[in-house]
N, C-alpha and C positions, 0 to 999 in steps of 0.2 A: 446459409450454413457455411458456405465457402468463405464469405467475408468475415464471419465470426472466427473461423479457424485461422485465417490470415492475420486478423487483428490479434488473436491469441498468440500466434507465433511472434509477432512484433512486440507484444507486451512481454513475453518471456525473454526475448533477446535484450530488450531495453532494461529489464530488471537485472539480468546477468551483467550487462555492461556497466550499469550504474553501481552495482554492488562491488564489482571488481575495481572500478575506478576509485571508489571510496576506500576500499581495503588497501589499495596500493599507496594511498596517501596517509592512511592512519593505521599504524602497526599495532594499535591497542588490541587487547584480548577482549574486545567488546563488539558486538554485532551492529556497529553503526550503519553499515550499508543496508541491512535489512530494516532497521528502524527508519532510515530516510525513505526507502522505497515504500514501506507501508504507510508512513505519514503522508507522503506526496500522493500516493494512490488513494488514501482515504479522503484527502482534500479534493482530488480530481473527481472521485465518485460523488462527493457532496455537490460539487459544481454540476456534474452531469444530471443528477437527480433534481437539483434545483432548476436547471434549465428545462428539464422535461416538465416539471410541475408548474412552474411559473411562466414559462415562455413557449410551451408546446413544441419542444424539441422532437424532431421526427422519430417515431418509435423504432424504425429500422436502424437509424444511426445510434440510438440509445442502446440497442441490443449489441451492435458491433463494438461500440466503445466500452460498454459496461461489462457484460459477461465475457466479451471477446478480449479486448486489450487490457482493461483494468483487472479482470479476473485472473489473467495470466501474469500481469505486472506485479500485483501484490501477492504476498506469500504467507499464508497462515501456517503452513507446515514447517517452513524454515524458522519462522518466529517461535513456534512451539519447540522445535528441536534445539534452537540456540538458547532458549530459556532454560531447558533442561541441562544443556551443556555448561551453562554458566554456573549451575549448582556445583559442579565438579571443579571448575577452573577458577571461579571467583567467589564462590560461596552462596549460600541461600539468600542472604540479604540483597546482594547485587542482582541475583536471578529474579527474586520477587519484585525488586524495584523496576527492573527492565520489563518484566511481564506485565505488571500492573500499570506502570508508566506508559508503556506502548499502547495498552488498551485505552487508557484515559486520553492520551494525546491523539490517538487515532480517531476516537469519538469526537473530540473537540475539533480536529481538522475537518472531519466530515460536516460537522455543524457549521463551521466557518464557511465551507463551500456552499452549503445550503443558504446560509444567511447572506452571503455575497450576491447570490443570484436572485434573492427575494423569494426563494422556494420554501422558506420556513416561516 
């Protein structure tokens, strides 16, 4: 439990740092930081699941990295909030494109991670 909590803390700090770094470089009114975090997290989770399925990754390590680090690194709540915020700031079309595009791209990123490890 302690390792999952520590990994979760590292995941949350990593997400925050990456989102801030991207926001500092891109002044657009678009949640690029959240998109990058969620796509890289989806890909990493695909890799993790693939390593567990195809290569017998240690179950303890899988729990620490999956629900621990990646669970805190990725952020569905921020994605949902920013999708709704885009309705007011950029319009429904941009918000829908972001919401659906994120879902599709995240699924493809996870599938790519699975395929890369031979777990699929």
